[in-house]
VEXLO-201196 format. One record per residue: x, y, z of N, C-alpha, C in turn; residue number from 1; residue in three letters. Coordinates in nm, 3 decimals. Each point is the difference from the previous one (the first is absolute). Layout:
N
+---------+---------+---------+---------+---------+---------+---------+---------+---------+-----+-----+
:    n.px :    n.py :    n.pz :   ca.px :   ca.py :   ca.pz :    c.px :    c.py :    c.pz :   k :   r :
+---------+---------+---------+---------+---------+---------+---------+---------+---------+-----+-----+
:       X :       Y :       Z :       X :       Y :       Z :       X :       Y :       Z : NUM : ALA :
...
+---------+---------+---------+---------+---------+---------+---------+---------+---------+-----+-----+
//
This chain:
48
+---------+---------+---------+---------+---------+---------+---------+---------+---------+-----+-----+
:    n.px :    n.py :    n.pz :   ca.px :   ca.py :   ca.pz :    c.px :    c.py :    c.pz :   k :   r :
+---------+---------+---------+---------+---------+---------+---------+---------+---------+-----+-----+
:   1.442 :  -2.395 :  -1.872 :  -0.019 :   0.076 :   0.121 :   0.093 :  -0.051 :   0.111 :   1 : UNK :
:   0.018 :  -0.130 :   0.006 :   0.088 :  -0.055 :   0.105 :   0.144 :   0.044 :  -0.021 :   2 : UNK :
:   0.041 :   0.012 :  -0.126 :   0.137 :   0.047 :  -0.029 :   0.019 :   0.142 :   0.050 :   3 : UNK :
:  -0.099 :   0.084 :  -0.024 :   0.007 :   0.140 :   0.044 :   0.002 :   0.007 :   0.152 :   4 : UNK :
:  -0.082 :  -0.083 :   0.066 :  -0.002 :  -0.002 :   0.146 :   0.139 :  -0.031 :   0.056 :   5 : UNK :
:   0.064 :  -0.100 :  -0.058 :   0.133 :  -0.038 :   0.048 :   0.102 :   0.111 :  -0.027 :   6 : UNK :
:  -0.010 :   0.061 :  -0.117 :   0.097 :   0.103 :  -0.038 :  -0.015 :   0.127 :   0.083 :   7 : UNK :
:  -0.125 :   0.044 :   0.020 :  -0.026 :   0.126 :   0.069 :  -0.012 :  -0.018 :   0.151 :   8 : UNK :
:  -0.049 :  -0.116 :   0.042 :  -0.014 :  -0.026 :   0.142 :  -0.131 :   0.046 :   0.059 :   9 : UNK :
:  -0.101 :   0.021 :  -0.085 :  -0.133 :   0.037 :   0.049 :  -0.104 :  -0.091 :  -0.065 :  10 : UNK :
:  -0.116 :  -0.008 :   0.062 :  -0.108 :  -0.082 :  -0.053 :  -0.063 :   0.071 :  -0.120 :  11 : UNK :
:  -0.022 :  -0.075 :  -0.108 :  -0.065 :   0.053 :  -0.119 :  -0.135 :  -0.068 :  -0.014 :  12 : UNK :
:  -0.106 :   0.081 :  -0.007 :  -0.136 :  -0.054 :  -0.013 :  -0.045 :   0.007 :  -0.145 :  13 : UNK :
:  -0.060 :  -0.109 :  -0.047 :  -0.056 :  -0.004 :  -0.135 :  -0.138 :   0.065 :   0.005 :  14 : UNK :
:  -0.021 :   0.113 :  -0.069 :  -0.127 :   0.071 :   0.009 :  -0.120 :  -0.082 :  -0.043 :  15 : UNK :
:   0.018 :  -0.089 :  -0.097 :  -0.112 :  -0.083 :  -0.046 :  -0.044 :  -0.096 :   0.110 :  16 : UNK :
:   0.096 :  -0.066 :   0.063 :  -0.033 :  -0.093 :   0.109 :  -0.065 :   0.073 :   0.117 :  17 : UNK :
:   0.051 :   0.117 :   0.033 :  -0.057 :   0.078 :   0.110 :  -0.144 :   0.040 :  -0.031 :  18 : UNK :
:  -0.026 :   0.045 :  -0.123 :  -0.136 :   0.041 :  -0.038 :  -0.097 :  -0.117 :   0.010 :  19 : UNK :
:   0.042 :  -0.117 :  -0.046 :  -0.087 :  -0.118 :   0.008 :  -0.026 :  -0.040 :   0.145 :  20 : UNK :
:   0.101 :   0.007 :   0.084 :  -0.018 :  -0.036 :   0.141 :  -0.094 :   0.098 :   0.070 :  21 : UNK :
:   0.011 :   0.129 :  -0.030 :  -0.090 :   0.099 :   0.060 :  -0.143 :  -0.026 :  -0.046 :  22 : UNK :
:  -0.020 :  -0.025 :  -0.129 :  -0.134 :  -0.030 :  -0.051 :  -0.056 :  -0.127 :   0.064 :  23 : UNK :
:   0.085 :  -0.099 :   0.016 :  -0.041 :  -0.126 :   0.064 :  -0.041 :   0.024 :   0.145 :  24 : UNK :
:   0.075 :   0.081 :   0.073 :  -0.032 :   0.030 :   0.139 :  -0.132 :   0.075 :   0.011 :  25 : UNK :
:  -0.022 :   0.096 :  -0.089 :  -0.126 :   0.075 :   0.002 :  -0.118 :  -0.093 :  -0.026 :  26 : UNK :
:   0.015 :  -0.091 :  -0.096 :  -0.107 :  -0.095 :  -0.030 :  -0.023 :  -0.094 :   0.117 :  27 : UNK :
:   0.107 :  -0.049 :   0.062 :  -0.013 :  -0.091 :   0.115 :  -0.069 :   0.067 :   0.118 :  28 : UNK :
:   0.026 :   0.129 :   0.020 :  -0.061 :   0.073 :   0.111 :  -0.145 :   0.038 :  -0.029 :  29 : UNK :
:  -0.041 :  -0.012 :  -0.126 :  -0.137 :   0.035 :  -0.036 :  -0.024 :   0.150 :  -0.002 :  30 : UNK :
:   0.106 :   0.079 :  -0.021 :  -0.017 :   0.145 :  -0.001 :  -0.075 :   0.044 :  -0.125 :  31 : UNK :
:  -0.087 :   0.096 :   0.017 :  -0.078 :   0.055 :  -0.111 :  -0.001 :   0.151 :   0.014 :  32 : UNK :
:  -0.033 :   0.070 :  -0.108 :  -0.010 :   0.145 :   0.009 :  -0.129 :   0.039 :   0.072 :  33 : UNK :
:   0.001 :   0.115 :   0.062 :  -0.115 :   0.046 :   0.077 :  -0.112 :   0.042 :  -0.093 :  34 : UNK :
:  -0.121 :  -0.037 :   0.036 :  -0.117 :   0.041 :  -0.077 :  -0.072 :   0.116 :   0.070 :  35 : UNK :
:   0.054 :   0.046 :   0.113 :  -0.063 :   0.106 :   0.078 :   0.016 :   0.136 :  -0.067 :  36 : UNK :
:   0.118 :   0.030 :  -0.050 :   0.028 :   0.133 :  -0.052 :  -0.010 :   0.006 :  -0.153 :  37 : UNK :
:  -0.101 :  -0.065 :  -0.054 :  -0.018 :   0.005 :  -0.145 :  -0.051 :   0.137 :  -0.041 :  38 : UNK :
:   0.000 :   0.024 :  -0.129 :  -0.056 :   0.124 :  -0.051 :  -0.150 :   0.003 :   0.028 :  39 : UNK :
:  -0.052 :   0.118 :   0.030 :  -0.143 :   0.014 :   0.025 :  -0.076 :  -0.019 :  -0.130 :  40 : UNK :
:  -0.116 :  -0.061 :   0.010 :  -0.083 :  -0.016 :  -0.119 :  -0.059 :   0.135 :  -0.038 :  41 : UNK :
:  -0.013 :   0.025 :  -0.130 :  -0.061 :   0.126 :  -0.041 :  -0.148 :   0.001 :   0.036 :  42 : UNK :
:  -0.057 :   0.119 :   0.020 :  -0.141 :   0.006 :   0.035 :  -0.086 :  -0.055 :  -0.115 :  43 : UNK :
:  -0.111 :  -0.061 :   0.038 :  -0.091 :  -0.057 :  -0.100 :  -0.072 :   0.114 :  -0.070 :  44 : UNK :
:   0.005 :  -0.001 :  -0.133 :  -0.068 :   0.104 :  -0.077 :  -0.135 :  -0.051 :  -0.045 :  45 : UNK :
:  -0.097 :   0.085 :   0.010 :  -0.135 :  -0.037 :  -0.042 :  -0.009 :   0.011 :  -0.152 :  46 : UNK :
:  -0.052 :  -0.104 :  -0.063 :  -0.016 :   0.001 :  -0.146 :  -0.129 :   0.073 :  -0.033 :  47 : UNK :
:   0.010 :   0.099 :  -0.088 :  -0.118 :   0.079 :  -0.036 :  -0.049 :  -0.035 :  -0.138 :  48 : UNK :
+---------+---------+---------+---------+---------+---------+---------+---------+---------+-----+-----+
//
């Protein structure tokens, strides 16, 4: 990647490293998915 950066003159990002850093940042921030907009529970059916 460093060879390409020197040859082309632009920054080249390694997608694997970027993905791990994003996952690490999300974990460090304690972000979680919302539990507010879950699917509605089906109505309770009476057993006959």
